[in-house]
C-alpha positions in Angstrom: 99.1 46.8 24.4 102.5 48.0 25.8 105.4 48.0 23.5 108.9 47.0 24.6 109.8 50.8 24.6 106.8 51.5 26.9 107.7 48.7 29.3 111.4 50.0 29.4 110.1 53.5 30.0 107.9 52.4 32.8 110.6 50.2 34.3 113.2 52.9 34.3 110.9 55.8 35.6 108.7 53.8 37.9 109.4 50.7 40.0 108.6 47.1 39.2 105.9 45.4 41.1 108.5 43.6 43.2 110.2 47.0 44.0 106.9 48.7 44.8 105.9 45.7 47.1 109.3 46.0 49.0 108.7 49.7 49.5 105.2 49.1 50.7 106.3 46.4 53.1 109.0 48.8 54.4 106.4 51.6 54.9 104.1 49.2 56.6 106.9 48.1 59.1 107.9 51.8 59.7 104.2 52.7 60.3 103.9 49.8 62.8 107.1 50.9 64.6 105.9 54.5 64.8 102.6 53.3 66.2 104.2 51.0 68.7 106.6 53.8 69.8 103.7 56.2 70.2 101.7 53.7 72.3 104.8 53.0 74.4 105.4 56.7 74.9 101.9 57.4 75.9 101.3 54.1 77.7 97.7 54.9 78.7 97.2 51.7 80.6 100.1 52.3 83.1 99.1 55.9 83.4 95.5 55.0 84.4 97.0 52.4 86.9 99.3 55.0 88.4 96.5 57.5 88.8 94.3 54.9 90.5 97.2 54.0 92.9 97.7 57.7 93.6 93.9 58.0 94.3 94.0 55.1 96.7 97.0 56.7 98.5 95.2 59.9 98.6 92.0 58.4 100.0 94.1 56.5 102.7 95.7 59.9 103.7 92.3 61.5 103.9 90.8 58.8 105.9 94.0 59.2 108.3 93.4 63.0 108.4 89.7 62.4 109.1 90.6 60.0 112.1 93.0 62.6 113.6 90.4 65.4 113.2 87.8 63.2 114.9 90.2 62.8 117.9 90.9 66.5 118.0 87.2 67.3 117.9 86.6 65.0 120.8 89.4 66.6 122.8 88.1 70.1 122.0 84.7 69.1 123.1 86.2 67.7 126.4 88.2 71.0 126.9 85.1 73.1 126.2 83.1 71.0 128.8 86.0 71.3 131.3 86.1 75.2 130.8 82.3 75.6 131.4 82.5 73.5 134.5 85.6 75.5 135.7 83.7 78.8 135.1 80.8 77.6 137.1 83.0 76.4 140.0 84.9 79.7 139.9 81.5 81.6 140.0 80.4 79.6 142.9 83.5 80.0 144.9 83.3 83.7 144.3 79.8 83.8 145.6 80.9 81.7 148.7 83.7 84.1 149.4 81.5 87.2 149.3 79.0 85.5 151.5 81.7 84.5 153.9 83.2 88.0 153.9 79.7 89.5 154.6 79.1 87.1 157.4 82.4 87.8 159.1 82.3 91.5 158.2 85.6 91.5 156.2 86.0 93.9 153.3 87.1 92.5 150.0 89.2 94.3 147.5 88.2 94.4 143.9 
C-alpha cells in the first residue's frame, strides 16, 4: 500500500491520471493531424485521377496521329501509283518517238 509520502513523490515526479490523459489526448490529436496532413500532401486519389485523365488525353492524341498517318499513307500510295503510271507512259512515249524517228529517217540526239 502507498503511503502519503509515496503518493506525493509520484505526483510530483510523474503526472496524475488526469494529466496523463490530457497528454495522451493531445498526442492523439497531433498524430491525427499529421496523418491527415500526410494524406493531403500525398493525395493519391487525385493523383490517380490526374494520371487517368492524362492517359485519356494521350490516347486521344495518339488516335489523332494514327488518323493523320493513315491519311498520309493513302496519299503516299496514290503518289507511288501515279509515279509508276508516269514512268510507264514516259517509256511508251520514248518508244513511240524512236519508232517515229526511225520511220522518218530522223536522227535523235542522246
